[in-house]
C-alpha positions in Angstrom: -57.5 -28.2 4.3 -54.7 -25.6 4.6 -54.4 -22.8 2.1 -51.5 -23.4 -0.4 -48.7 -20.8 -0.5 -47.5 -19.6 -3.8 -43.9 -19.9 -4.7 -43.5 -16.1 -5.1 -45.1 -15.5 -1.6 -42.9 -18.2 0.0 -39.8 -16.6 -1.5 -40.9 -13.1 -0.5 -41.6 -14.2 3.1 -38.2 -16.1 3.3 -36.4 -13.1 2.0 -38.0 -10.9 4.6 -37.0 -13.4 7.4 -33.5 -13.7 6.1 -33.3 -9.9 5.8 -34.5 -9.4 9.4 -31.9 -11.9 10.7 -29.1 -10.3 8.7 -30.1 -6.8 9.9 -30.2 -7.9 13.5 -26.8 -9.4 13.1 -25.5 -6.2 11.6 -26.9 -4.2 14.5 -25.3 -6.6 16.9 -21.9 -6.0 15.2 -22.6 -2.3 15.5 -20.9 -1.7 12.2 -17.7 -3.6 13.0 -16.5 -5.4 9.9 -16.3 -9.1 10.8 -13.9 -11.6 9.2 -15.0 -14.1 6.7 -15.8 -17.5 8.2 -12.8 -19.9 7.9 -10.2 -17.1 7.7 -7.4 -16.9 8.3 -6.5 -20.2 6.6 -3.7 -20.8 9.1 -1.9 -19.1 12.0 -0.7 -15.7 10.9 2.7 -14.2 11.7 1.4 -10.7 11.2 -1.8 -8.7 12.1 -1.4 -5.6 10.1 0.4 -3.9 7.2 1.9 -0.4 6.8 2.6 0.1 3.1 4.9 3.1 2.3 4.2 3.4 -1.4 6.6 5.6 -3.4 4.5 6.6 -6.4 6.4 7.3 -9.6 9.1 4.7 -9.7 12.1 5.2 -7.4 15.5 4.7 -9.0 16.7 1.4 -7.7 20.1 2.0 -9.4 20.6 5.2 -7.4 19.3 3.8 -4.0 20.0 0.1 -3.5 21.0 -1.9 -6.5 24.7 -1.1 -6.8 27.4 -2.9 -8.8 31.0 -1.6 -8.5 31.5 -2.2 -12.3 28.8 0.3 -13.1 31.4 3.1 -12.7 33.4 1.6 -15.6 30.5 1.6 -18.0 29.4 5.2 -17.3 28.8 6.9 -20.7 29.0 3.7 -22.7 26.1 2.8 -25.0 23.7 0.2 -23.6 24.6 -3.1 -25.4 21.8 -4.7 -27.5 22.7 -7.9 -25.7 21.5 -6.3 -22.5 18.5 -4.5 -23.8 17.3 -7.6 -25.7 14.8 -5.7 -27.7 12.9 -4.6 -24.6 9.8 -2.5 -25.1 10.4 1.0 -23.9 8.1 4.0 -23.4 7.3 6.7 -25.9 9.4 9.1 -24.0 12.7 7.5 -25.0 11.7 5.4 -28.0 12.9 8.2 -30.3 16.3 8.4 -28.8 19.2 7.5 -31.1 21.6 6.9 -28.2 21.2 5.1 -24.9 24.2 6.1 -22.7 24.6 4.3 -19.4 24.7 6.5 -16.3 26.3 5.4 -13.1 24.9 6.8 -9.8 26.1 10.3 -8.9 26.1 9.4 -5.2 28.2 7.5 -2.8 27.4 3.9 -1.9 28.8 1.8 1.0 28.4 -1.7 2.3 26.7 -1.5 5.6 25.6 -3.7 8.5 26.6 -7.2 9.3 25.4 -8.3 5.9 27.6 -5.7 4.2 24.7 -4.8 1.9 25.1 -2.0 -0.6 23.1 1.2 0.2 23.4 4.8 -1.0 24.6 6.2 2.3 24.8 9.7 0.9 21.0 9.9 0.4 19.8 7.1 2.7 21.9 7.2 5.9 19.0 6.4 8.2 17.9 3.5 6.0 21.5 2.3 6.0 21.4 2.3 9.8 18.6 -0.3 9.8 19.8 -2.4 6.9 20.2 -5.5 9.0 16.5 -5.3 9.9 15.3 -5.2 6.3 14.5 -7.8 3.6 15.9 -6.0 0.6 14.4 -7.5 -2.6 16.5 -6.4 -5.6 14.7 -8.7 -8.1 11.2 -7.2 -8.2 9.6 -7.2 -11.6 6.5 -6.3 -13.5 5.2 -6.2 -17.1 3.7 -2.7 -16.8 5.9 0.2 -18.1 3.5 3.1 -17.6 2.4 4.6 -14.2 -1.3 4.1 -14.1 -1.4 0.4 -15.2 1.7 -0.3 -13.0 0.3 1.2 -9.9 -3.0 -0.4 -10.5 -1.3 -3.8 -11.1 0.8 -3.8 -7.9 -2.1 -2.6 -5.7 -4.9 -4.7 -7.2 -3.4 -7.6 -9.1 -4.6 -6.4 -12.5 -3.5 -3.7 -14.9 -7.2 -2.9 -15.6 -9.0 -0.9 -13.0 -12.1 -2.2 -11.1 -10.5 -4.8 -8.9 -10.2 -4.6 -5.1 -7.0 -3.2 -3.6 -4.9 -5.1 -1.1 -6.3 -3.2 1.8 -9.8 -3.9 0.7 -9.1 -7.6 0.4 -7.7 -7.6 4.0 -10.7 -5.7 5.3 -13.0 -8.1 3.6 -11.2 -11.3 4.6 -9.9 -10.5 8.1 -12.2 -7.8 9.3 -11.2 -4.9 11.5 -9.0 -4.8 14.6 -10.8 -1.6 15.7 -14.4 -0.7 16.5 -13.8 3.0 16.2 -11.6 3.3 13.0 -11.7 2.0 9.5 -9.9 -1.2 8.6 -8.1 0.5 5.7 -6.8 4.1 5.7 -5.0 6.1 3.0 -2.8 9.2 3.4 -1.0 11.1 0.6 2.1 13.3 0.7 4.0 15.0 -2.1 7.7 14.9 -2.8 9.9 16.9 -5.2 7.0 17.3 -7.6 3.4 16.3 -7.6 4.0 13.8 -10.3 1.4 11.3 -11.6 -2.2 11.7 -10.4 -3.5 9.1 -7.9 -7.1 8.0 -8.3 -9.3 6.8 -5.5 -9.9 3.5 -7.4 -6.4 2.5 -6.2 -7.9 2.0 -2.8 -11.3 1.0 -4.1 -13.1 -2.2 -3.2 -14.0 -3.3 -6.7 -16.7 -6.0 -6.6 -16.4 -6.4 -2.8 -18.9 -4.5 -0.6 -18.1 -0.8 -0.6 -17.5 -0.7 3.1 -14.2 -2.3 2.5 -12.8 0.5 0.4 -10.0 2.7 1.8 -10.8 5.9 3.7 -8.6 8.8 2.8 -7.4 10.9 5.7 -6.4 14.5 4.8 -3.9 16.8 6.5 -6.3 19.7 7.1 -8.5 20.6 9.9 -11.2 18.2 8.6 -9.2 14.9 8.1 -12.2 13.0 6.8 -14.6 14.9 4.6 -18.2 15.3 5.8 -17.4 13.7 9.1 -18.0 16.8 11.3 -21.5 17.8 12.4 -22.8 21.1 11.3 -23.5 23.9 13.8 -26.4 23.1 16.1 -26.1 19.3 15.9 -24.8 17.7 19.1 -24.0 14.0 19.8 -27.4 13.1 21.3 -29.3 14.6 18.3 -26.9 12.9 15.9 -27.5 9.6 17.7 -31.3 10.1 17.4 -31.0 10.9 13.7 -28.9 7.8 13.0 -31.4 5.6 14.9 -34.2 6.9 12.7 -32.2 6.5 9.5 -31.2 3.0 10.6 -34.9 2.1 11.1 -35.8 3.3 7.7 -32.9 1.5 6.0 -33.6 -1.6 8.0 -37.1 -1.7 6.6 -35.8 -1.2 3.1 -33.2 -4.0 3.6 -35.9 -6.4 4.8 -37.9 -5.6 1.7 -35.1 -5.9 -0.8 -32.2 -7.8 0.7 -29.8 -5.3 -1.0 -26.4 -5.8 0.7 -25.3 -2.2 0.0 -27.9 -1.1 2.5 -25.9 -3.0 5.1 -22.9 -1.1 4.0 -24.8 2.2 4.3 -25.9 1.4 7.9 -22.5 0.2 9.0 -20.7 3.2 7.6 -23.1 5.6 9.3 -22.3 3.9 12.6 -18.6 3.9 11.9 -18.7 7.6 11.0 -20.5 8.3 14.3 -17.7 6.6 16.3 -15.0 8.2 14.2 -16.3 11.6 15.2 -14.9 10.8 18.6 -11.9 8.7 17.7 -10.4 10.6 14.7 -9.6 13.9 16.5 -7.8 12.0 19.3 -5.9 9.9 16.7 -4.8 12.9 14.5 -3.7 15.0 17.5 0.0 14.3 18.1 0.2 16.8 21.0 0.7 14.0 23.5 3.7 12.6 21.6 7.1 13.1 23.4 9.6 15.4 21.8 11.8 12.4 21.2 9.2 11.1 18.7 9.5 14.2 16.5 13.3 14.2 16.8 13.3 10.6 15.6 11.0 11.1 12.6 12.9 14.2 11.4 12.5 18.0 10.9 9.2 17.6 8.9 7.5 15.5 11.5 5.4 18.4 12.9 4.4 19.6 9.4 0.8 18.3 8.7 0.6 16.3 5.4 4.3 15.5 5.2 5.5 12.0 4.8 7.2 12.2 8.2 4.0 13.3 9.9 2.0 10.6 8.1 4.5 8.0 9.4 3.8 9.0 13.0 0.1 8.8 12.3 0.5 5.4 10.6 2.1 4.1 13.8 -0.7 5.6 15.9 -3.3 3.9 13.6 -1.5 0.6 13.9 -1.6 0.9 17.7 -5.3 1.6 17.5 -6.2 -1.4 15.3 -6.2 -0.1 11.7 -5.5 -3.3 9.7 -4.0 -1.7 6.6 -2.4 1.8 6.4 -1.1 2.9 3.0 1.0 6.1 2.7 1.4 7.3 -0.9 4.3 9.6 -1.5 4.2 11.2 -4.9 7.0 12.7 -7.0 9.5 9.9 -7.9 9.0 10.1 -11.7 12.4 11.6 -12.5 12.7 11.8 -16.3 15.0 14.8 -15.9 16.9 16.6 -13.1 17.2 13.3 -11.3 20.1 14.0 -8.9 18.4 17.1 -7.4 14.9 15.6 -7.3 15.9 12.2 -6.0 17.8 13.9 -3.2 14.7 15.9 -2.2 12.6 12.7 -2.2 15.1 10.8 -0.1 15.3 13.7 2.3 11.5 13.4 2.7 11.4 9.7 3.3 14.7 8.2 4.5 14.6 9.3 8.2 10.8 8.8 8.7 10.7 5.3 7.2 13.7 4.2 9.3 12.2 5.8 12.4 8.9 4.0 11.8 10.7 0.6 11.8 12.6 1.5 14.9 9.5 2.8 16.6 7.5 -0.3 15.9 10.4 -2.5 17.2 10.7 -0.5 20.4 7.0 -0.9 21.1 7.1 -4.6 20.4 4.9 -4.2 17.3 7.3 -4.9 14.5 7.1 -8.7 14.9 3.4 -8.6 13.9 3.4 -5.6 11.6 4.6 -5.8 8.0 6.2 -2.6 6.7 6.7 -2.3 2.9 8.7 0.4 1.1 8.7 0.5 -2.7 7.1 1.8 -5.9 5.5 0.5 -9.0 8.7 -0.1 -11.0 12.3 1.2 -11.2 14.4 3.3 -13.6 16.6 2.6 -16.6 20.4 2.5 -16.6 20.5 4.7 -19.7 19.9 8.4 -19.6 16.7 10.0 -20.8 17.6 13.1 -22.7 21.0 14.7 -22.7 23.6 13.4 -20.2 25.7 16.1 -18.6 28.4 16.0 -15.9 26.0 16.4 -13.0 22.5 16.0 -14.5 20.4 13.4 -16.3 17.0 11.6 -16.1 16.0 8.0 -16.3 13.0 6.3 -17.9 10.6 3.7 -16.5 12.0 0.2 -16.0 9.9 -2.8 -14.9 12.3 -5.6 -15.6 13.9 -5.2 -12.2 13.6 -2.8 -9.2 14.0 -2.8 -5.5 11.5 -3.1 -2.6 12.3 -3.5 1.1 10.2 -5.2 3.7 10.5 -5.3 7.5 8.9 -7.2 10.3 5.8 -9.4 10.2 7.4 -12.7 9.6 9.9 -11.6 7.0 13.6 -12.6 7.3 16.1 -9.8 7.2 18.2 -10.7 4.1 19.3 -9.6 0.6 17.3 -11.4 -2.0 17.7 -11.4 -5.8 20.4 -10.2 -8.1 20.6 -8.2 -11.3 23.3 -7.9 -14.0 26.0 -5.3 -13.9 23.7 -2.9 -15.8 20.9 -3.2 -13.2 18.8 -4.1 -16.2 18.0 -7.8 -16.1 17.5 -10.2 -13.2 20.1 -13.0 -13.0 19.0 -14.6 -9.8 15.8 -15.2 -7.7 13.1 -13.1 -9.5 10.2 -11.9 -7.5 7.2 -10.8 -9.4 4.9 -8.2 -7.9 2.2 -11.0 -7.6 4.8 -13.1 -5.6 5.3 -10.3 -3.1 1.6 -9.8 -2.6 1.2 -13.6 -2.2 3.9 -13.6 0.5 2.4 -10.7 2.4 -1.0 -12.5 2.4 0.8 -15.7 3.6 2.3 -13.9 6.6 -1.2 -12.7 7.4 -2.5 -16.3 7.4 -4.1 -16.2 4.0 -3.5 -18.7 1.1 -3.6 -16.5 -1.9 -4.9 -19.3 -4.1 -7.9 -19.9 -1.9 -8.6 -16.3 -1.0 -11.0 -15.4 -3.8 -14.5 -14.2 -4.6 -16.8 -15.3 -7.4 -17.4 -12.5 -10.0 -18.7 -12.8 -13.5 -17.9 -16.5 -13.6 -14.3 -16.1 -12.3 -12.5 -16.7 -9.1 -11.1 -13.2 -8.6 -8.1 -12.9 -6.3 -5.4 -10.3 -5.4 -2.7 -12.3 -7.1 -4.7 -12.6 -10.4 -5.1 -15.7 -12.5 -1.4 -15.9 -13.5 0.9 -18.1 -11.6 2.1 -16.6 -8.3 4.1 -18.1 -5.4 5.0 -17.4 -1.8 8.7 -16.5 -1.7 9.6 -18.9 1.1 13.3 -17.9 0.9 12.5 -14.5 2.5 10.3 -15.8 5.4 11.7 -15.9 8.9 
């Protein structure tokens, strides 16, 4: 008669066998994040995303959303019929007067589409207008920075959800064996502005290996990546093998998936020690590259320099690159500070689109340029001849997209006060759904179970793919 096996012993043995198989699979992958089975859902039009996030709320009124009649209402009180009792921030809720302010810059109709662009501040963007999908009807419910930035990046105003880059790392895996799937870089504009927290590129309930990796502009782009003095590659390899053996035993005993993350990230860091210095060195770039991206392109940590690095990362297989440019929160001194921020971003952003197109990469790379909301038509504080500020405005704002299956066009329309959408609204969830669609992902099916919910990037509210802006 055979000896009976207890239920507990059977489960412990099974767990150990499954752990061994999973660990072996992990070592076979050598740390490379593999895509989820069954994804993408359909043939993608794009492989990667470069998201140029302008943190602080760029003024759509002063950059892209121009109505000729706006000059006639300059100085007039914003009508109640336009404001419609809209909730406003505490920064202007005490104002007794809400005078409308026309842009203090020159606009022109440019390109074959004759689209309105502020050519005084955005001459380089104007030169590529016919390559852009300009969405003037973006909207969000959030009216303060932190919930608004969290919302557009993660699909929820409450923190703790995965960011878009983490979702793509989780679902589609990496295109590179030597670099992370998701990289973050930060630059500062006219002023530092609102703080950016690492949870904006966090992985939420997804395995932590899918969180974004922040690259810095100093001599040590990734913290704690460099070996200390006296440690060479062979010794580091030997140490990692020993640590992997210990972690492997722990994983077989417990089945904790975060141990897999720990092993894979150690292996990725080892490979990054060789790949990151080559990536971050732009010495081999021709002089024409720096001329194209502008005068700040050799300055480490600048938006221009980061745009060059973003292109280099895209070439080397980084799935999602996100450049945060801080300083667009212009509650006062807007004309001067907006000019500074546009000087920082206009030429590099346009150069990136041209560069990708010349290299044959734009067709499968999605480039997004925009912030978390727009600005009000009315002045915050005292309106003078050449100075004013604008408060937050989520009812309508402008974002542009290029490449990756998007159709160059002008989409959406606002009223003459640039205050309400009158045609073709696009919620921030809709844009996220459309980006996922062009990457081959159905946003309604792309979800994970968490605390009894099917969590997804586009949230539980209704979202749609904006088919009108697809190529």
